[in-house]
Structures are given as C-alpha cells and as structure tokens.
RODO-2510 file (C-alpha; in nm, 4 decimals, decimal comma):
residues 443
     n   res          X          Y          Z
     1     x    -0,4039    -0,7225    -4,4965
     2     x    -0,4022    -0,4332    -4,7345
     3     x    -0,1606    -0,1499    -4,7724
     4     x    -0,3689     0,0753    -4,5546
     5     x    -0,3647    -0,1525    -4,2848
     6     x    -0,0164    -0,2140    -4,2857
     7     x     0,0813     0,1480    -4,3064
     8     x    -0,1628     0,2054    -3,9584
     9     x     0,0449    -0,0794    -3,7845
    10     x     0,3602     0,0754    -3,9184
    11     x     0,2279     0,4538    -3,7675
    12     x     0,1370     0,2835    -3,4529
    13     x     0,4817     0,1253    -3,4048
    14     x     0,6456     0,4860    -3,4776
    15     x     0,4210     0,6449    -3,2145
    16     x     0,5312     0,3784    -2,9556
    17     x     0,8893     0,4307    -3,0506
    18     x     0,8775     0,8285    -3,0169
    19     x     0,7574     0,8515    -2,6471
    20     x     0,9819     1,0728    -2,4624
    21     x     0,8730     1,0347    -2,1056
    22     x     0,6064     0,7651    -2,0788
    23     x     0,8085     0,4692    -2,2142
    24     x     0,7589     0,2676    -1,8992
    25     x     0,3644     0,2353    -1,9954
    26     x     0,4730     0,0161    -2,2706
    27     x     0,7377    -0,1731    -2,0571
    28     x     0,4864    -0,4077    -1,8576
    29     x     0,3691    -0,7385    -1,9725
    30     x     0,0629    -0,6030    -2,1481
    31     x     0,2572    -0,3147    -2,2925
    32     x     0,5384    -0,5853    -2,4329
    33     x     0,2291    -0,8119    -2,5551
    34     x     0,1118    -0,5180    -2,7552
    35     x     0,4023    -0,4199    -2,9344
    36     x     0,5072    -0,7679    -3,0092
    37     x     0,1639    -0,8360    -3,1717
    38     x     0,1864    -0,5168    -3,3807
    39     x     0,5375    -0,6373    -3,4926
    40     x     0,3996    -1,0235    -3,5678
    41     x     0,1067    -0,8630    -3,7776
    42     x     0,3461    -0,6502    -3,9951
    43     x     0,6024    -0,9550    -4,0614
    44     x     0,3703    -1,2477    -4,0626
    45     x     0,4845    -1,5432    -4,2274
    46     x     0,2836    -1,7725    -4,4642
    47     x     0,1566    -2,0254    -4,1627
    48     x     0,0808    -1,7222    -3,9365
    49     x     0,1456    -1,9096    -3,6276
    50     x     0,3524    -1,6322    -3,4445
    51     x     0,0912    -1,4039    -3,5192
    52     x    -0,1633    -1,6399    -3,3331
    53     x     0,0783    -1,7059    -3,0643
    54     x     0,1405    -1,3105    -3,0022
    55     x    -0,2391    -1,2682    -2,9910
    56     x    -0,2801    -1,5354    -2,7416
    57     x     0,0124    -1,3669    -2,5074
    58     x    -0,1598    -1,0504    -2,5538
    59     x    -0,5310    -1,1724    -2,4800
    60     x    -0,3942    -1,3455    -2,1624
    61     x    -0,1834    -1,0580    -2,0231
    62     x    -0,5070    -0,8388    -2,0653
    63     x    -0,7112    -1,1194    -1,8761
    64     x    -0,4753    -1,1267    -1,5962
    65     x    -0,5128    -0,8007    -1,4980
    66     x    -0,8973    -0,7933    -1,5781
    67     x    -0,8953    -0,4731    -1,7955
    68     x    -0,9176    -0,4228    -2,1469
    69     x    -0,6502    -0,2231    -2,3495
    70     x    -0,8148     0,1225    -2,3037
    71     x    -0,8294     0,0772    -1,9452
    72     x    -0,4914    -0,0495    -1,8890
    73     x    -0,3456     0,2390    -2,0808
    74     x    -0,5326     0,5015    -1,8686
    75     x    -0,4278     0,3373    -1,5561
    76     x    -0,0669     0,3351    -1,6621
    77     x    -0,0694     0,7129    -1,7624
    78     x    -0,2125     0,7827    -1,3956
    79     x     0,0002     0,6040    -1,2434
    80     x     0,3345     0,6494    -1,4255
    81     x     0,6559     0,7527    -1,2477
    82     x     0,8463     0,9623    -1,4763
    83     x     1,0637     1,3262    -1,4631
    84     x     0,7251     1,5114    -1,5541
    85     x     0,5080     1,3261    -1,2596
    86     x     0,7917     1,3717    -1,0143
    87     x     0,8222     1,7227    -1,0848
    88     x     0,4379     1,7950    -1,0889
    89     x     0,4036     1,6383    -0,7390
    90     x     0,6350     1,9085    -0,6088
    91     x     0,5523     2,2075    -0,8219
    92     x     0,2584     2,3941    -0,9598
    93     x     0,1953     2,3536    -1,3327
    94     x     0,2885     2,6861    -1,4411
    95     x     0,6374     2,6528    -1,2766
    96     x     0,7182     2,3277    -1,4887
    97     x     0,9973     2,3486    -1,7536
    98     x     0,8135     2,4177    -2,0944
    99     x     1,0533     2,1507    -2,2618
   100     x     0,9010     1,8834    -2,0194
   101     x     0,5294     2,0152    -2,0948
   102     x     0,5887     2,0011    -2,4478
   103     x     0,7181     1,6349    -2,4205
   104     x     0,4253     1,5519    -2,2171
   105     x     0,1841     1,6835    -2,4798
   106     x     0,3732     1,4931    -2,7385
   107     x     0,3465     1,1583    -2,5591
   108     x    -0,0261     1,2151    -2,4668
   109     x    -0,1032     1,2509    -2,8292
   110     x     0,1116     0,9460    -2,9220
   111     x    -0,0607     0,7223    -2,6482
   112     x    -0,3940     0,8362    -2,7976
   113     x    -0,3356     0,7028    -3,1103
   114     x    -0,2415     0,3796    -2,9284
   115     x    -0,5192     0,3890    -2,6911
   116     x    -0,7364     0,3985    -3,0457
   117     x    -0,5877     0,0751    -3,1606
   118     x    -0,8711    -0,1422    -2,9481
   119     x    -0,8393    -0,5155    -2,9154
   120     x    -1,1366    -0,5392    -3,1527
   121     x    -0,9281    -0,3815    -3,4405
   122     x    -0,6068    -0,5865    -3,3617
   123     x    -0,8551    -0,9317    -3,3721
   124     x    -0,9687    -0,8333    -3,7047
   125     x    -0,6385    -0,7790    -3,8210
   126     x    -0,4962    -1,1261    -3,6958
   127     x    -0,8054    -1,2462    -3,8587
   128     x    -0,6987    -1,1121    -4,2057
   129     x    -0,3245    -1,1913    -4,1467
   130     x    -0,3870    -1,5821    -4,0651
   131     x    -0,6833    -1,6199    -4,2967
   132     x    -0,9008    -1,7282    -4,0262
   133     x    -1,3094    -1,8158    -4,0909
   134     x    -1,3739    -1,5842    -3,7823
   135     x    -1,2135    -1,3293    -3,5910
   136     x    -1,0324    -1,4268    -3,2544
   137     x    -1,2098    -1,3821    -2,9403
   138     x    -1,1880    -1,0183    -2,7937
   139     x    -1,1322    -0,9422    -2,4223
   140     x    -1,3855    -0,7036    -2,3026
   141     x    -1,4130    -0,6335    -1,9374
   142     x    -1,7947    -0,5160    -1,8621
   143     x    -1,6747    -0,4121    -1,5328
   144     x    -1,4797    -0,1217    -1,6703
   145     x    -1,2012    -0,1765    -1,3806
   146     x    -0,9985     0,1287    -1,3618
   147     x    -0,7127     0,0325    -1,0891
   148     x    -0,5466     0,2758    -0,8612
   149     x    -0,7383     0,5954    -1,0056
   150     x    -0,8308     0,8319    -0,7191
   151     x    -1,0300     1,0490    -0,9774
   152     x    -1,2304     0,8592    -1,2015
   153     x    -1,3676     1,2322    -1,3853
   154     x    -0,9969     1,2450    -1,4815
   155     x    -1,0205     0,8803    -1,6071
   156     x    -1,3320     0,9201    -1,7913
   157     x    -1,2252     1,2848    -1,9388
   158     x    -0,9045     1,0961    -2,1166
   159     x    -1,1039     0,8081    -2,2485
   160     x    -1,3494     1,0917    -2,4117
   161     x    -1,1264     1,3861    -2,5096
   162     x    -1,0572     1,4257    -2,8963
   163     x    -0,7031     1,5674    -2,8030
   164     x    -0,5144     1,4128    -2,5076
   165     x    -0,2610     1,6977    -2,5187
   166     x    -0,5101     1,9223    -2,3816
   167     x    -0,5213     1,7418    -2,0505
   168     x    -0,1645     1,8028    -1,9441
   169     x    -0,2507     2,0703    -1,6863
   170     x    -0,5158     1,8055    -1,5348
   171     x    -0,2555     1,5565    -1,5209
   172     x    -0,0295     1,7600    -1,3330
   173     x    -0,2808     1,8509    -1,0864
   174     x    -0,3539     1,4851    -1,0274
   175     x    -0,0193     1,4048    -0,9776
   176     x     0,0189     1,6891    -0,7439
   177     x    -0,2688     1,5370    -0,5356
   178     x    -0,2473     1,2062    -0,5657
   179     x     0,1279     1,0977    -0,6297
   180     x     0,2298     0,8315    -0,8666
   181     x     0,3998     0,4852    -0,8748
   182     x     0,3673     0,2317    -0,5528
   183     x     0,2525     0,5346    -0,3378
   184     x    -0,0631     0,5861    -0,5610
   185     x    -0,1383     0,2294    -0,6440
   186     x    -0,0939     0,0818    -0,2891
   187     x    -0,2133     0,2059     0,0564
   188     x     0,0140    -0,0323     0,2408
   189     x     0,3847    -0,0870     0,1609
   190     x     0,6826    -0,2536     0,3072
   191     x     1,0546    -0,1640     0,2874
   192     x     1,2415    -0,4790     0,1986
   193     x     1,6128    -0,5247     0,0589
   194     x     1,6404    -0,1516    -0,0063
   195     x     1,2925    -0,0769    -0,2108
   196     x     0,9250    -0,0461    -0,1589
   197     x     0,7223    -0,3176    -0,1835
   198     x     0,3424    -0,2693    -0,2167
   199     x     0,1048    -0,4899    -0,0190
   200     x    -0,1957    -0,5969    -0,2099
   201     x    -0,3712    -0,7918     0,0597
   202     x    -0,3565    -0,5685     0,3506
   203     x    -0,5212    -0,6819     0,7053
   204     x    -0,8848    -0,5805     0,6890
   205     x    -0,8890    -0,4944     1,0490
   206     x    -1,1493    -0,1772     1,1291
   207     x    -1,1295     0,0599     1,4023
   208     x    -1,4979    -0,0352     1,4923
   209     x    -1,3780    -0,3961     1,5746
   210     x    -1,1121    -0,2727     1,8411
   211     x    -1,2585    -0,2112     2,2199
   212     x    -1,1191    -0,1808     2,5682
   213     x    -0,8719     0,0991     2,5384
   214     x    -1,0576     0,3820     2,4265
   215     x    -0,8630     0,6693     2,5684
   216     x    -0,5295     0,5321     2,3801
   217     x    -0,7491     0,5056     2,0626
   218     x    -0,8710     0,8783     2,1136
   219     x    -0,4997     0,9881     2,1506
   220     x    -0,3843     0,8042     1,8524
   221     x    -0,6865     0,9197     1,6236
   222     x    -0,6187     1,2703     1,7170
   223     x    -0,2347     1,2591     1,6333
   224     x    -0,3063     1,0897     1,3137
   225     x    -0,5490     1,3482     1,1999
   226     x    -0,2890     1,6293     1,2968
   227     x    -0,0896     1,4333     1,0068
   228     x    -0,3435     1,4456     0,7498
   229     x    -0,4224     1,8207     0,8154
   230     x    -0,0498     1,9219     0,7711
   231     x     0,0142     1,9875     1,1491
   232     x     0,2977     1,8748     1,3202
   233     x     0,2177     1,5268     1,4409
   234     x     0,4087     1,3385     1,7293
   235     x     0,5845     0,9992     1,6940
   236     x     0,4025     0,7592     1,9241
   237     x     0,5230     0,4331     2,1208
   238     x     0,2781     0,2182     2,1861
   239     x     0,3806    -0,0033     2,4853
   240     x     0,1988    -0,2642     2,6765
   241     x     0,1308    -0,6347     2,7209
   242     x     0,1411    -0,8773     2,4231
   243     x    -0,2244    -0,9557     2,2649
   244     x    -0,3679    -0,5917     2,3708
   245     x    -0,4173    -0,4880     1,9971
   246     x    -0,1497    -0,2321     1,9447
   247     x    -0,0609    -0,3403     1,6111
   248     x    -0,4169    -0,3869     1,5201
   249     x    -0,4908    -0,0348     1,6149
   250     x    -0,2247     0,0703     1,4231
   251     x    -0,3091    -0,1012     1,1101
   252     x    -0,6694     0,0052     1,1588
   253     x    -0,5872     0,3540     1,0898
   254     x    -0,5246     0,2870     0,7320
   255     x    -0,8641     0,1136     0,6825
   256     x    -1,0026     0,4120     0,8319
   257     x    -0,8192     0,6811     0,6797
   258     x    -0,6702     0,5565     0,3666
   259     x    -0,8924     0,7593     0,1443
   260     x    -0,7543     1,0550     0,2743
   261     x    -0,4179     0,9856     0,1162
   262     x    -0,2746     0,8049     0,4096
   263     x     0,0065     0,5409     0,3703
   264     x     0,1310     0,2684     0,6174
   265     x     0,4705     0,1843     0,5585
   266     x     0,6155    -0,1161     0,7487
   267     x     0,9786    -0,1223     0,8431
   268     x     1,1099    -0,4429     0,9946
   269     x     1,3620    -0,3809     1,2731
   270     x     1,6346    -0,5581     1,0505
   271     x     1,5665    -0,2577     0,7951
   272     x     1,5532     0,0192     1,0659
   273     x     1,9029     0,1005     0,9603
   274     x     1,7634     0,2406     0,6219
   275     x     1,5239     0,4565     0,8287
   276     x     1,6881     0,8023     0,7570
   277     x     1,7078     0,7095     0,3721
   278     x     1,3243     0,6026     0,3524
   279     x     1,2385     0,9208     0,5061
   280     x     1,4227     1,1182     0,2712
   281     x     1,2634     0,9286    -0,0124
   282     x     0,9181     1,0201     0,1467
   283     x     0,9702     1,3698     0,1854
   284     x     0,7895     1,5944    -0,0209
   285     x     0,5277     1,3404    -0,1718
   286     x     0,1721     1,4185    -0,1434
   287     x     0,0652     1,1273     0,0554
   288     x     0,1097     1,1119     0,4634
   289     x     0,2914     0,8109     0,5754
   290     x     0,3080     0,6276     0,9163
   291     x     0,6467     0,4234     0,9275
   292     x     0,5110     0,1162     1,1254
   293     x     0,7848    -0,0758     1,3513
   294     x     0,6372    -0,3543     1,5195
   295     x     0,7683    -0,5180     1,8248
   296     x     1,0661    -0,2750     1,8874
   297     x     1,3682    -0,3702     2,1051
   298     x     1,7323    -0,2980     2,0462
   299     x     2,0316    -0,4896     2,1623
   300     x     2,3564    -0,2896     2,2916
   301     x     2,5443    -0,0981     1,9998
   302     x     2,2573    -0,1795     1,7274
   303     x     2,2897     0,0255     1,4322
   304     x     1,9254     0,0050     1,4185
   305     x     1,9100     0,2117     1,7399
   306     x     2,1147     0,4748     1,5859
   307     x     1,8967     0,5234     1,2806
   308     x     1,5633     0,5481     1,4590
   309     x     1,7120     0,7921     1,7232
   310     x     1,8007     1,0301     1,4147
   311     x     1,4936     1,0266     1,2903
   312     x     1,3335     1,0601     1,6188
   313     x     1,5467     1,3543     1,7313
   314     x     1,6367     1,5087     1,3986
   315     x     1,9575     1,6209     1,2562
   316     x     2,0656     1,9123     1,0517
   317     x     1,8081     1,7941     0,7778
   318     x     1,4586     1,9663     0,8774
   319     x     1,1917     1,7043     0,9836
   320     x     0,9696     1,5612     0,7065
   321     x     0,6002     1,6749     0,7916
   322     x     0,4466     1,3967     0,5984
   323     x     0,6014     1,1025     0,8052
   324     x     0,5487     0,9936     1,1756
   325     x     0,6885     0,6720     1,3148
   326     x     0,4463     0,4401     1,5059
   327     x     0,6120     0,1973     1,7050
   328     x     0,4974    -0,1094     1,9309
   329     x     0,6656    -0,2928     2,1911
   330     x     0,6306    -0,5101     2,5098
   331     x     0,9034    -0,3582     2,6571
   332     x     0,8821     0,0043     2,8336
   333     x     1,2696     0,0488     2,8159
   334     x     1,3584    -0,0440     2,4461
   335     x     1,7156    -0,1031     2,4698
   336     x     1,7889    -0,4124     2,6891
   337     x     1,9700    -0,3279     3,0115
   338     x     2,1381    -0,6034     3,2175
   339     x     2,2632    -0,5662     3,5715
   340     x     2,6451    -0,5903     3,4690
   341     x     2,5552    -0,2732     3,2784
   342     x     2,4724    -0,0728     3,5885
   343     x     2,7522     0,1445     3,7016
   344     x     2,9446     0,0704     3,9977
   345     x     3,2290     0,2150     4,1923
   346     x     3,4705    -0,0517     4,0692
   347     x     3,3932     0,0386     3,7125
   348     x     3,7049     0,1959     3,5440
   349     x     3,6381     0,1520     3,1882
   350     x     3,3890     0,4528     3,1316
   351     x     3,4187     0,7818     3,3569
   352     x     3,0386     0,8692     3,2611
   353     x     2,8939     0,4855     3,2574
   354     x     2,5535     0,6254     3,4607
   355     x     2,5167     0,8673     3,1504
   356     x     2,5184     0,5826     2,9142
   357     x     2,2923     0,3693     3,0986
   358     x     2,0288     0,6677     3,1066
   359     x     2,0719     0,7339     2,7518
   360     x     1,9673     0,3772     2,6856
   361     x     1,6899     0,3846     2,9345
   362     x     1,5588     0,7174     2,8033
   363     x     1,5168     0,6204     2,4404
   364     x     1,1620     0,5548     2,4733
   365     x     1,1122     0,9362     2,5659
   366     x     1,2401     1,0376     2,2320
   367     x     0,8877     0,9456     2,1102
   368     x     0,6642     1,2231     2,1203
   369     x     0,3650     1,0293     2,2950
   370     x     0,3715     0,6911     2,4821
   371     x     0,0395     0,5137     2,4853
   372     x     0,0154     0,2119     2,7416
   373     x    -0,1737    -0,0635     2,6901
   374     x    -0,2080    -0,2653     3,0416
   375     x    -0,3180    -0,5995     3,0617
   376     x    -0,7065    -0,6748     3,0132
   377     x    -0,8851    -0,7340     3,3513
   378     x    -1,1896    -0,9746     3,3469
   379     x    -1,4242    -0,6814     3,3016
   380     x    -1,2658    -0,5338     3,0157
   381     x    -1,1867    -0,8714     2,8486
   382     x    -1,5314    -0,9644     2,8638
   383     x    -1,6499    -0,6532     2,7369
   384     x    -1,4176    -0,7490     2,4160
   385     x    -1,5663    -1,0747     2,3945
   386     x    -1,9322    -0,9074     2,3979
   387     x    -1,8426    -0,6727     2,1322
   388     x    -1,6850    -0,8937     1,8841
   389     x    -1,9619    -1,1617     1,9422
   390     x    -2,1945    -0,8658     1,8428
   391     x    -1,9879    -0,8023     1,5234
   392     x    -1,9615    -1,1906     1,4413
   393     x    -2,3470    -1,2366     1,4767
   394     x    -2,2918    -1,4829     1,7410
   395     x    -2,6294    -1,5342     1,9156
   396     x    -2,5788    -1,7278     2,2399
   397     x    -2,6884    -1,6630     2,6000
   398     x    -2,4450    -1,3961     2,7657
   399     x    -2,3946    -1,6535     3,0374
   400     x    -2,2852    -1,9091     2,8129
   401     x    -2,0545    -1,6687     2,5971
   402     x    -1,8758    -1,5356     2,8973
   403     x    -1,8139    -1,8794     3,0592
   404     x    -1,6698    -2,0255     2,7400
   405     x    -1,4692    -1,7104     2,6924
   406     x    -1,3243    -1,7396     3,0611
   407     x    -1,2590    -2,1079     2,9972
   408     x    -1,0877    -2,0207     2,6676
   409     x    -0,8779    -1,7596     2,8290
   410     x    -0,7565    -2,0030     3,1196
   411     x    -0,6585    -2,3012     2,8938
   412     x    -0,4875    -2,0667     2,6215
   413     x    -0,3079    -1,7279     2,6374
   414     x    -0,4681    -1,5594     2,9285
   415     x    -0,6885    -1,2474     2,9039
   416     x    -0,6443    -1,0138     2,6166
   417     x    -0,7748    -0,8800     2,2873
   418     x    -0,5938    -1,1311     2,0917
   419     x    -0,7032    -1,4177     2,2856
   420     x    -1,0680    -1,2569     2,2571
   421     x    -1,0308    -1,2420     1,8843
   422     x    -0,9323    -1,6242     1,8503
   423     x    -1,1964    -1,7484     2,0729
   424     x    -1,4564    -1,5578     1,8938
   425     x    -1,3157    -1,6918     1,5634
   426     x    -1,3110    -2,0370     1,7198
   427     x    -1,6744    -1,9984     1,8442
   428     x    -1,8062    -1,8694     1,5235
   429     x    -1,6662    -2,1651     1,3178
   430     x    -1,7876    -2,3974     1,5463
   431     x    -2,1370    -2,2852     1,5663
   432     x    -2,1540    -2,2636     1,1776
   433     x    -2,0475    -2,6194     1,1473
   434     x    -2,3073    -2,7046     1,4341
   435     x    -2,5818    -2,5393     1,2725
   436     x    -2,4994    -2,6957     0,9212
   437     x    -2,5231    -3,0346     1,0685
   438     x    -2,8524    -2,9786     1,2362
   439     x    -2,9782    -2,8065     0,9294
   440     x    -2,8833    -3,1306     0,7270
   441     x    -3,0483    -3,3925     0,9717
   442     x    -3,3724    -3,2081     0,9736
   443     x    -3,3815    -3,1946     0,5885
***
C-alpha cells in the first residue's frame, strides 16, 4: 500500500475512536470485524494471512445480516440507544442540551467518513497488501435491505447527504416518533430474566382468521384504538373456556396494528413480580404497549398477585398512558379458593376473614373490562370451520366438511376454535398429499 492509503486507514481509525455517543454502532459483530480489518490492513506482515482472515470475517458478518456496509451503518444509527436518542424521545430538538447536539453532529460526521469506506475499497486494499492477482469478492446486496427503519426517506437522505451533521434534527424527530433499540427493532418482545428480549418470528395469526366471538373482538379493538390514539385505555381480562381463541385474538392485534407503533410484550406469570419495574421502563417511550399475560391464575400469598394488583389499581406514581395489561385466563376467579378458606363461626385466626376472601374473589374486577368467551356450541363451531376452510382454500362438499369436523371434535378436544384450527390444518395437509398422489398416478 502507498502512503496515501495508509494515511487514509489511520484517519478512519481515528474517526472510529473519536465517537462520543454512537460507540455501540461499532460494537456489534460487523463493527468489530470492520475495525479489526482496518487494523490488519495497517499492520500486515509479509504473509498477509491475518489480513485475509480479517477480510473473511468481515465478509461473513455482512452476509449473516444480508446487508452491505453502508446499509448496516445507516440501520445502526437509526436504532442506536445512547443519551441523545433517549432524550430525543422525551423532548423536542430545541430543548436538548447544546453540548449533546454538538456531540451528535461530531459523531455523524465521523460515521459518514466510515460510511464512505465501502467494502469495494477495503477489498482493493486487501488485494494490494496481500499481493493478490485479483481483489477478494465484495459483499453486495441487491435488495438494499434496511432493517427496522420506519422512515425510508430519512434513510435515503442519510445515504445521499453531503454533510451528515445537517441531519441531526431530522434524527431527533425520528427517535421522538419511533423510538430506539429493541422497541424500534421488534414489534413483539418478552420479559425474561430481568431484560427485554426481541421476538423475531412472531405468530402470524390475523384478525380475519378469527370468527365466532364478534362482540368480544369489537370491544377489544375499540379499547386498543383508544390506546393507539393516546386516550385512556382499560386493562382487559379475557376469560373463558380453553381453545376459544383468547390468546390468538390478543396476538392478532399486533399483526393488525404493529405499523401504528403498537408493541406486544409477553410477561410470564413467573415474571409478574417485575411488572411495576417493567411499566416504569416503558413509561415515556413513543410506542404503545400491550403487556400480555397468558393463562393467568394465582396461588395464595403470591408475589405476582401483589405486583399485578399495583399495576391495575395504581399507587402514588401516575399511571402510564402508553401501557395496558391484557390477560387471559380459564378461571373467572383468578385466585384459587378452597372450601377451607371460607370463613366459618369457628374461625378465630382472622377477625375479618370474609373481607380477605372477597378481596381474592374480586381481583378480576380490577380489570376495567372482562370479556367472556363461552364454550362454542355446534353452530358456532361449524361457522368457524367453514370460515377457516374458505381461508385455507379447501374445496369439498359442505356436508362432508361438517361431518368430518364434528367427528374430529368428538374424537379430540371438543368444540372450540383451537379444535377447528387443528382439524383444518390436518385436513388441508391430508388433501394436499392425496391430490399430489393422484396427480403422480395420472402422469
């Protein structure tokens, strides 16, 4: 390499080291591979093996995320979590500390220099250093895959702008509207071992697939729209028989409204003790959150009972307007009660035992709405069957479809939405194999 190229590598390393806020952009596998490649290009020994290995690691890291270097850098900037992005979510740009804005503009200029160091340029440097007859293969993604970006115009502006420092205010507006980090990247998340975990492959169930409980669906949709519009939405308990579609209905909300900044956060019963802390972490985020608790019930003196009670009823802290709890349960009374719990004249241990029992039994009343899902009768079950069969493109006589569906319900789990879905999935696969065999035989 000539002195000019070496000086360029040194300059890029200084730019990377000078970042004040956006350091984490280069702390991923791709960023580390990029920095390591610059280092090996600068200090390559005679055999150049370390340089070739570093280029291979860099190429593989880009291939793993299916992005080129430029797309990766833009994606990371738009979802990075740092003091500027966090404050920009809460305040208008004009209210941000001047030093913070100055640091952002400095970082954006530094990152722009790194952006302009394309993979093709790195490949040419590796060819020169390693004395290769041809340059190494360059990773290039024709699909231009920009991940987790809600405003593609801003992404394109970053890619074309001559001076990235000028986009600081647009970036602040983006963070204020869409947020950062996991909440910007994932629509579905779960709380696990004290942290948020993004769910990449979320259940694709849609509202259009669910039928049979129209009034319950309408109420749930109306309340969710209140949440999305910034109005006071109520916590909801979906209570009813197993397999009636309670959980599917909540999941389908995300597929319906995910593009309107709705997020679904799954919290297991074992993690409910963390619920007040979770709500505080969600407070002030630009997204709207449904905390989803599936199959809810409590034992006596359960810490989860107390934590959920605080969130439902509130405490000295004002309620967060961007969070609601949607819970499903097969039990109308969420706290288990035994006959021995009921107060009797002989009870001398507690003066107000009856009050204690009533507190347990009325816990479900602390939800603003309770939607009841009664067991499906034959008419409702067959309605669900016909609806799912139409969506699946199953073309058989109605009489045959209904007869087989009723036989399936008798032999399996009874009439319910879940049973109907299982039957249709089985029937669709069975018909597909049958038709394939007939096609093979005729040919």
